[in-house]
C-alpha positions in Angstrom: 0.0 0.0 0.0 1.2 3.5 -0.7 2.1 5.7 2.2 0.3 9.0 1.9 0.9 11.9 4.2 -1.8 14.1 5.6 -1.3 17.8 4.8 -0.2 19.8 7.8 -3.3 22.1 7.9 -5.7 19.1 7.8 -3.7 17.3 10.6 -3.8 20.4 12.7 -7.6 20.8 12.1 -8.3 17.2 13.1 -6.2 17.6 16.2 -8.0 20.8 17.2 -11.4 19.2 16.6 -10.5 16.2 18.8 -9.2 18.5 21.6 -12.3 20.7 21.4 -14.6 17.6 21.8 -12.5 16.3 24.7 -12.5 19.7 26.3 -16.3 19.9 26.0 -16.8 16.6 27.7 -14.3 17.5 30.5 -16.0 20.9 31.0 -19.4 19.3 31.1 -18.4 16.6 33.6 -16.7 19.1 35.9 -19.3 21.9 35.9 -22.6 20.2 35.2 -25.1 20.1 38.0 -25.4 16.7 39.6 -28.2 14.5 38.3 -30.9 13.8 40.9 -33.7 11.4 40.9 -36.0 13.9 42.6 -36.0 16.0 39.4 -37.8 13.2 37.6 -41.5 13.4 38.6 -42.3 9.7 38.0 -39.6 8.6 40.5 -40.8 10.8 43.4 -41.9 8.9 46.5 -45.7 8.8 47.0 -47.1 11.3 49.5 -47.5 10.0 53.1 -50.7 8.2 53.8 -51.0 6.6 50.3 -50.9 2.9 50.5 -49.1 0.8 47.9 -51.3 -1.1 45.4 -51.9 -4.8 46.3 -49.5 -7.3 44.7 -50.8 -9.2 41.8 -52.3 -12.6 42.8 -51.8 -14.3 39.4 -55.5 -14.6 38.9 -57.5 -12.7 36.4 -60.2 -10.4 37.8 -63.7 -11.7 37.0 -64.9 -10.6 33.6 -61.4 -9.7 32.3 -59.9 -12.8 30.5 -57.3 -10.7 28.7 -55.2 -10.3 31.9 -55.2 -14.0 32.7 -51.8 -15.7 33.1 -50.6 -17.5 30.0 -50.8 -21.3 30.3 -49.0 -23.0 27.3 -50.2 -26.2 25.8 -49.0 -29.4 27.5 -46.8 -30.5 24.5 -45.3 -27.0 24.0 -41.6 -26.4 24.6 -38.6 -28.7 25.4 -39.2 -32.2 26.7 -38.6 -32.7 30.4 
């Protein structure tokens, strides 16, 4: 394969671009405000006095067959 040199202005431009990107990430990591979970509304704890929903029992509510647990056919899957 032929050896081909990169022209000096192009090499300097690439070097400057790489240093700018690196500098941006360093600046952002040093001076960014810390991420907090409290800033995300869906992760805030529930207000006091609110009880947790009951755990699922594995049974479908009456009249709602779409939420029933899936029971595969007896001959489905790998042999035991």
